[in-house]
C-alpha positions as CSV (number, residue, x, y, z in Angstrom):
1,X,73.9,13.9,-3.3
2,X,72.6,11.6,-6.4
3,X,72.1,8.2,-4.7
4,X,71.4,6.7,-1.5
5,X,75.1,5.6,-1.1
6,X,76.0,9.4,-1.1
7,X,74.2,9.5,2.3
8,X,76.6,8.0,4.2
9,X,79.1,11.2,3.5
10,X,76.9,12.3,6.4
11,X,77.2,9.2,8.9
12,X,79.9,11.5,10.9
13,X,77.1,13.7,11.8
14,X,75.9,11.6,14.6
15,X,73.9,14.5,16.1
16,X,71.9,15.3,13.6
17,X,68.3,15.8,14.4
18,X,66.7,17.4,11.2
19,X,67.1,16.8,7.4
20,X,65.3,18.1,4.5
21,X,66.3,16.2,1.1
22,X,62.1,16.4,-0.2
23,X,60.2,19.9,-0.2
24,X,56.6,19.2,-1.2
25,X,55.4,22.8,-1.0
26,X,57.8,23.9,-3.8
27,X,58.4,20.4,-5.2
28,X,62.1,20.4,-4.6
29,X,63.8,16.9,-4.6
30,X,67.0,15.9,-3.8
31,X,68.3,13.0,-6.8
32,X,68.2,10.9,-3.7
33,X,64.6,10.8,-3.1
34,X,63.9,8.7,-6.3
35,X,64.5,5.9,-4.0
36,X,61.8,5.3,-2.0
37,X,63.7,3.8,0.9
38,X,66.0,6.6,1.7
39,X,64.0,8.0,4.7
40,X,64.5,4.5,6.3
41,X,68.0,4.8,5.6
42,X,68.3,8.0,7.0
43,X,66.3,7.0,10.4
44,X,69.0,3.9,10.4
45,X,71.8,6.0,9.9
46,X,71.1,8.9,12.5
47,X,70.1,7.9,15.9
48,X,69.1,11.1,17.1
49,X,67.3,11.8,14.2
50,X,64.0,14.0,14.9
51,X,62.4,15.5,11.5
52,X,62.8,14.0,7.8
53,X,61.8,16.6,5.5
54,X,59.8,18.8,7.6
55,X,57.7,15.8,9.2
56,X,58.3,14.9,12.5
57,X,59.3,11.0,13.0
58,X,60.0,10.8,16.6
59,X,58.2,12.3,19.5
60,X,55.7,14.8,20.3
61,X,53.4,15.5,16.9
62,X,54.7,11.8,15.1
63,X,51.7,9.7,15.2
64,X,50.1,12.3,13.2
65,X,52.4,12.6,10.8
66,X,52.4,8.8,10.6
67,X,48.1,8.7,11.0
68,X,48.3,11.1,7.9
69,X,50.8,9.7,5.9
70,X,48.5,6.2,6.6
71,X,45.7,8.2,5.0
72,X,47.1,9.4,2.3
73,X,48.9,6.2,1.3
74,X,45.1,4.2,1.1
75,X,43.7,7.0,-0.3
76,X,46.1,6.9,-3.1
77,X,45.1,3.2,-3.9
78,X,41.5,4.3,-4.5
79,X,41.9,7.2,-7.0
80,X,44.7,6.5,-9.1
81,X,44.6,9.3,-11.7
82,X,41.0,8.9,-11.8
83,X,38.1,11.4,-10.9
84,X,37.1,11.9,-7.4
85,X,33.5,10.2,-6.8
86,X,30.9,12.9,-5.8
87,X,30.4,13.9,-2.6
88,X,26.8,13.9,-0.9
89,X,25.7,16.7,0.5
90,X,26.7,17.3,4.3
91,X,23.6,17.2,6.7
92,X,23.9,19.5,9.6
93,X,24.3,17.5,13.0
94,X,22.1,19.7,15.2
95,X,18.9,21.3,14.4
96,X,18.3,25.3,12.8
97,X,18.5,27.4,15.7
98,X,19.8,24.9,17.8
99,X,22.8,27.0,19.4
100,X,20.3,30.2,20.0
101,X,20.1,31.3,22.9
102,X,16.1,31.3,24.1
103,X,14.8,33.9,26.8
104,X,12.2,31.8,28.9
105,X,9.3,33.2,30.1
106,X,9.5,31.6,33.5
107,X,9.5,33.9,36.4
108,X,11.9,32.4,38.3
109,X,14.4,31.9,35.9
110,X,14.3,35.9,35.1
111,X,14.2,36.5,38.8
112,X,17.6,34.4,39.8
113,X,19.2,36.7,36.2
114,X,17.8,39.7,37.7
115,X,19.4,39.1,41.3
116,X,22.7,37.8,39.5
117,X,22.8,40.9,37.7
118,X,22.3,43.0,40.8
119,X,25.2,41.1,42.5
120,X,27.4,42.0,39.8
121,X,26.8,45.3,40.0
122,X,27.7,45.6,43.7
123,X,30.9,43.6,43.5
124,X,31.7,46.3,40.9
125,X,31.0,48.7,42.9
126,X,33.5,47.0,45.6
127,X,36.1,46.5,42.8
128,X,36.0,50.7,42.5
129,X,35.9,51.6,46.4
130,X,39.0,49.4,46.9
131,X,40.7,50.5,44.3
132,X,40.4,53.6,45.4
133,X,41.2,52.3,49.1
134,X,44.5,51.0,48.0
135,X,45.5,53.7,45.7
136,X,45.3,56.0,49.2
137,X,47.3,53.7,51.0
138,X,49.8,54.0,48.4
139,X,49.8,57.5,48.5
140,X,50.2,57.7,52.2
141,X,53.1,55.4,52.4
142,X,54.5,56.9,49.7
143,X,54.6,60.4,51.4
144,X,55.6,58.5,54.6
145,X,58.9,57.6,53.1
146,X,59.8,60.7,51.5
147,X,63.0,62.1,53.1
148,X,61.9,65.1,55.6
149,X,63.4,68.5,54.0
150,X,63.7,71.6,56.0
151,X,64.4,75.2,54.6
152,X,66.6,77.3,56.6
């Protein structure tokens, strides 16, 4: 396809949901992409189209693609073939050590921590006992359902 008019041969594909004429990853382009309005024409021609050139244009995720496209377009106006401006050093949002766990000297907190660990230990013991009782019950039930065998 060399021009936008050549897209009309695809018009009979009414259920077309995805088309890729341009691949920015590998810089492959169909000559139709030289026309800046080819995407709009595709959207008009195919009412069920959801993805154009790998970008979601309708439905979930399409807003994100449109936002990124708008940002890219607005940035192109600032840096047309010129050097990028220096980016200032970033400052941390929180003070150093903000995320470090701090042990408290508070006796109440220490006692609560100890009690919590005791309860956690008890829960583990109960879990082990319950697992043992369940296993015994399953064995007993499986033996009960076995057919009785007699040797004559």
